[in-house]
NUKEDO-209340 format. One line per 2 residues: number of its first residue (from 1); their letters; for each residue x, y, z of N, C-alpha, C. Coordinates in Angstrom, 2 decimals, decimal comma, padded with zeros to 5 digits. Layout:
<senus>
NUM) A) X:Y:Z:X:Y:Z:X:Y:Z  ... .
</senus>
This chain:
<senus>
1) MT) 024,69:003,39:-003,85:023,27:003,13:-003,02:023,90:003,22:-001,53  022,90:003,81:-001,03:023,15:003,94:000,64:022,63:002,16:001,03 .
3) VS) 023,58:002,15:002,56:023,56:000,77:003,10:021,31:000,54:003,01  020,69:001,69:003,84:019,36:001,35:004,24:018,78:001,19:002,90 .
5) RL) 019,18:001,88:001,45:018,65:001,25:000,40:018,68:-000,16:000,09  020,12:-000,35:000,11:020,67:-001,81:000,11:019,87:-003,04:000,23 .
7) FL) 019,14:-002,29:001,89:018,35:-003,85:002,75:017,00:-003,34:002,28  016,71:-002,25:002,19:015,21:-002,68:001,83:015,31:-003,35:000,06 .
9) VL) 016,12:-003,22:-000,74:015,86:-003,72:-001,87:016,26:-005,23:-001,62  017,32:-005,61:-000,80:017,52:-007,14:-001,05:016,23:-007,75:-000,02 .
11) GS) 015,40:-006,92:001,08:014,37:-007,62:001,79:013,42:-007,48:000,68  012,97:-006,35:-000,21:011,69:-006,53:-001,25:011,91:-007,88:-001,98 .
13) VS) 013,43:-007,69:-002,85:013,65:-009,18:-003,46:013,70:-010,30:-002,59  014,27:-010,07:-001,87:013,93:-011,56:-001,00:012,26:-012,30:-000,98 .
15) AL) 011,73:-010,76:-000,17:009,80:-011,34:-000,01:009,16:-011,81:-001,29  009,86:-011,28:-002,34:009,51:-011,80:-003,88:009,42:-013,02:-004,31 .
17) LS) 011,28:-013,35:-003,77:011,57:-014,70:-004,04:010,41:-015,48:-002,81  010,56:-015,73:-001,88:009,42:-016,00:-000,98:008,02:-016,60:-001,66 .
19) VA) 007,36:-015,45:-002,04:006,33:-015,90:-002,34:006,82:-016,76:-003,39  007,55:-016,32:-004,56:007,33:-017,27:-005,64:007,83:-018,51:-005,44 .
21) AG) 008,82:-018,78:-004,51:008,84:-020,14:-003,57:007,75:-020,75:-003,46  006,82:-020,33:-002,64:005,67:-020,48:-001,60:004,82:-020,97:-002,62 .
23) AF) 004,65:-020,21:-004,28:003,90:-020,49:-005,15:004,33:-021,82:-005,48  005,37:-021,81:-005,60:006,16:-022,88:-006,83:005,90:-024,25:-006,05 .
25) GA) 006,03:-024,68:-004,48:005,91:-025,33:-003,68:004,21:-025,89:-003,78  003,51:-025,36:-003,60:002,21:-025,08:-003,61:001,53:-025,82:-004,77 .
27) HA) 002,05:-025,09:-006,31:001,70:-025,87:-007,49:002,35:-026,76:-007,97  003,78:-026,39:-008,13:004,51:-027,32:-008,78:004,91:-028,57:-008,49 .
29) LR) 005,23:-028,23:-006,63:005,91:-029,69:-005,76:005,31:-030,43:-005,49  003,53:-030,50:-005,24:003,15:-031,07:-004,73:002,92:-032,56:-004,99 .
31) ER) 002,91:-032,55:-006,39:002,57:-034,32:-006,99:004,28:-034,36:-007,31  004,92:-033,89:-006,96:006,58:-033,98:-007,39:007,19:-034,62:-006,27 .
33) VT) 007,29:-034,13:-005,00:008,10:-034,41:-003,80:007,19:-034,99:-002,38  007,99:-035,81:-001,82:007,14:-036,48:-000,55:006,66:-035,30:000,33 .
35) PD) 005,54:-035,65:000,99:005,06:-034,69:001,84:006,05:-034,05:003,10  006,88:-034,51:003,28:007,81:-034,52:004,44:009,01:-033,67:003,65 .
37) LL) 009,16:-033,72:002,40:010,25:-032,71:001,58:009,22:-031,68:001,40  007,67:-031,56:000,97:007,22:-030,23:000,80:006,62:-029,31:002,10 .
39) VT) 006,69:-029,91:002,99:007,07:-029,17:004,11:008,27:-028,47:004,40  009,53:-029,81:004,04:011,03:-028,47:004,33:010,75:-027,30:003,58 .
41) FE) 010,14:-027,81:002,03:010,04:-026,47:001,46:009,54:-025,44:001,89  008,26:-025,36:002,38:007,84:-024,24:002,50:008,08:-023,89:003,98 .
43) TG) 008,60:-024,64:005,38:009,23:-024,18:006,28:010,48:-023,48:005,42  011,27:-023,35:004,44:012,41:-022,31:004,00:011,81:-021,29:003,36 .
45) AR) 010,49:-021,47:002,80:009,95:-020,60:002,06:009,35:-019,42:003,35  008,58:-019,97:004,13:008,31:-019,16:005,30:009,65:-018,42:006,28 .
47) YQ) 010,69:-018,73:006,93:011,64:-018,23:007,15:011,96:-017,00:006,15  012,44:-017,72:004,90:013,03:-016,57:003,76:011,74:-015,39:004,36 .
49) MY) 010,39:-015,25:004,15:009,64:-014,25:004,49:009,77:-013,42:005,67  009,90:-014,22:006,65:009,94:-013,61:008,13:011,28:-012,45:007,95 .
51) HA) 012,30:-013,21:007,61:013,77:-012,32:006,96:013,78:-011,55:006,09  013,21:-011,69:005,35:012,67:-010,52:004,42:012,58:-009,33:004,73 .
53) LA) 011,13:-009,26:006,01:010,47:-008,40:006,59:011,70:-007,94:007,02  012,37:-008,65:008,27:013,34:-008,12:008,87:014,38:-007,16:008,19 .
55) LC) 014,40:-007,83:006,95:015,53:-006,71:006,54:014,95:-005,32:005,96  013,67:-005,25:005,61:013,19:-004,44:005,66:012,88:-003,31:006,80 .
57) VV) 012,67:-003,98:007,93:013,35:-003,48:009,31:014,25:-002,50:009,83  015,52:-003,36:009,33:017,07:-002,97:009,22:016,86:-001,74:008,52 .
59) AW) 016,48:-001,75:006,80:016,48:-000,89:006,27:016,04:000,43:007,13  015,23:000,62:007,87:014,66:001,62:008,43:015,67:002,07:009,82 .
61) VV) 015,91:000,71:010,41:016,95:001,03:011,59:017,94:001,88:011,22  018,45:001,50:009,99:020,06:002,11:009,75:019,92:003,25:009,82 .
63) VR) 018,67:004,06:009,39:018,56:004,94:008,65:017,85:005,77:010,50  017,63:005,65:011,06:016,66:005,90:012,35:018,04:006,12:013,21 .
65) WE) 018,50:005,15:013,65:019,30:005,04:014,99:020,72:005,01:014,02  021,33:005,37:012,80:022,73:005,08:012,74:023,59:004,27:013,95 .
67) VP) 023,49:002,65:013,78:024,22:002,05:014,78:025,08:001,30:014,23  025,95:000,55:014,25:026,71:-000,44:013,26:026,07:-001,79:013,33 .
69) QA) 025,57:-001,72:014,38:024,84:-002,74:014,48:023,87:-003,20:013,78  023,02:-002,57:013,54:022,01:-003,00:012,98:022,34:-003,04:011,54 .
71) AW) 023,53:-002,70:010,76:023,87:-003,09:009,41:024,41:-004,65:009,65  025,31:-004,88:010,47:025,18:-006,28:011,11:024,39:-007,11:010,83 .
73) AG) 022,84:-007,01:011,33:022,15:-007,55:011,49:021,66:-008,17:010,00  021,66:-006,60:009,23:020,97:-007,45:007,90:022,07:-007,92:007,65 .
75) WF) 023,34:-008,37:007,22:024,06:-008,55:006,77:023,67:-010,47:007,23  023,59:-010,73:008,63:023,69:-011,87:009,78:022,04:-012,28:008,89 .
77) FV) 021,14:-011,60:008,71:019,55:-011,71:007,90:020,57:-012,68:006,57  020,56:-011,87:005,86:020,89:-011,95:004,17:021,65:-013,68:004,31 .
79) AG) 022,65:-013,54:005,15:023,37:-014,86:005,44:022,55:-016,22:005,85  021,88:-015,50:007,10:020,99:-016,85:007,20:020,24:-017,24:006,59 .
81) TV) 019,09:-016,11:005,31:018,39:-016,64:004,45:019,18:-017,68:003,47  020,09:-016,95:002,88:020,96:-018,20:001,79:021,53:-019,19:002,61 .
83) LF) 021,88:-019,54:003,82:022,08:-020,72:004,34:021,08:-022,06:004,86  019,91:-021,20:005,48:018,91:-021,68:006,10:017,82:-022,41:005,03 .
85) SG) 016,82:-021,09:004,49:016,00:-021,43:003,37:016,96:-022,01:002,43  017,97:-021,49:001,91:018,75:-022,18:000,78:018,94:-023,81:001,06 .
87) SL) 019,46:-024,30:002,13:019,67:-025,36:002,10:018,19:-026,11:002,53  017,38:-025,85:002,80:015,71:-026,54:002,42:015,32:-026,31:001,25 .
89) YL) 015,86:-025,60:000,58:015,17:-025,59:-000,88:016,06:-026,59:-001,32  017,30:-026,64:-001,53:017,82:-028,07:-001,86:017,74:-029,03:-001,52 .
91) LA) 017,48:-029,13:-000,64:017,34:-030,70:000,20:016,08:-031,05:-000,29  014,92:-030,26:000,03:013,95:-030,59:-001,41:013,76:-030,72:-002,04 .
93) LT) 014,43:-030,15:-002,96:014,44:-030,19:-004,31:015,61:-031,51:-005,44  016,19:-031,50:-004,17:017,02:-032,81:-004,63:016,87:-033,90:-003,84 .
95) GA) 016,56:-034,18:-002,72:016,29:-035,08:-001,59:017,76:-035,49:-001,04  018,54:-034,78:-001,07:020,26:-034,96:-000,72:020,25:-034,14:001,00 .
97) RW) 019,99:-035,66:001,62:019,95:-035,14:003,10:020,70:-034,56:003,62  021,73:-034,58:003,00:023,40:-033,59:003,31:023,12:-032,12:003,48 .
99) WG) 022,48:-032,01:002,75:022,01:-030,35:003,09:021,24:-029,82:004,48  020,50:-030,97:005,19:020,66:-030,88:006,33:021,20:-030,34:007,12 .
101) AV) 022,81:-030,38:006,99:023,40:-030,21:007,70:024,22:-028,72:007,96  023,99:-028,22:006,84:023,99:-026,70:006,43:023,02:-025,65:007,29 .
103) TP) 021,87:-026,31:007,56:020,50:-025,66:007,67:020,98:-024,71:009,60  021,61:-025,46:010,37:021,72:-024,96:011,27:022,72:-023,69:011,66 .
105) FG) 023,91:-023,70:010,33:024,41:-022,38:010,37:023,44:-021,33:009,96  022,61:-021,10:009,62:021,90:-020,52:008,58:020,67:-019,89:010,02 .
107) GL) 020,27:-021,35:010,67:019,86:-020,43:012,02:020,96:-020,04:012,97  021,64:-020,20:012,91:022,87:-019,41:013,99:022,61:-018,17:013,31 .
109) AF) 022,90:-017,50:012,01:022,79:-016,31:011,76:021,77:-015,64:011,90  020,96:-016,17:011,91:019,13:-015,33:012,54:019,58:-015,19:013,47 .
111) LA) 019,83:-015,80:014,37:019,71:-015,90:015,82:020,65:-014,48:016,25  021,90:-014,51:015,42:022,95:-013,43:015,40:022,35:-012,37:015,23 .
113) GW) 021,69:-012,49:013,90:020,90:-011,42:013,69:019,95:-010,44:014,41  018,69:-011,33:014,89:017,81:-010,78:015,93:019,02:-010,46:016,92 .
115) GL) 019,53:-010,79:017,64:020,24:-010,17:018,76:021,41:-009,03:018,48  021,97:-008,77:017,29:022,61:-007,67:016,56:021,32:-006,37:016,86 .
117) LA) 020,26:-006,99:016,33:018,61:-006,13:015,82:018,66:-005,44:017,39  018,58:-005,64:018,35:018,20:-005,82:019,69:019,35:-004,81:020,29 .
119) WA) 020,62:-005,15:019,69:021,65:-004,45:020,54:021,51:-003,11:019,97  021,05:-003,57:018,81:020,79:-001,56:018,14:020,34:-000,95:018,86 .
121) AL) 018,82:-001,63:019,36:018,33:-001,01:020,09:018,56:000,10:021,01  019,09:-001,50:021,50:019,51:-000,78:022,76:021,05:000,25:023,22 .
123) AA) 021,51:000,39:022,09:022,84:001,38:021,72:022,37:002,17:020,73  021,20:002,77:020,19:020,87:003,77:020,04:020,60:005,14:021,32 .
125) R) 020,63:006,33:020,26:020,34:007,12:021,68:019,11:007,76:021,53 .
</senus>
């Protein structure tokens, strides 16, 4: 499988899971968690969707410009989704506040991904 196709698959699956998480949060969690934890869960789903779409952009950029920074951006978006959204989902579902300590690492991965995507655009010929 090409890197471009892999990022499109990862982005599509991540978007699917984000929609499912959003629906789960809106319907199944509303009566089971506190309002602040529901907002936390919804933030995880929202950022997962943003970065699922970013992975689809990365899939296009990898083919269009063929610069290594684009693939690195994609991997940072994947890591950011796991760390940021994953930690928020776990915090909301378990109530274990220590998961919040993981979230900033996901945010840093997202920032690195966006920086690398910008670098890819600048490095392209």
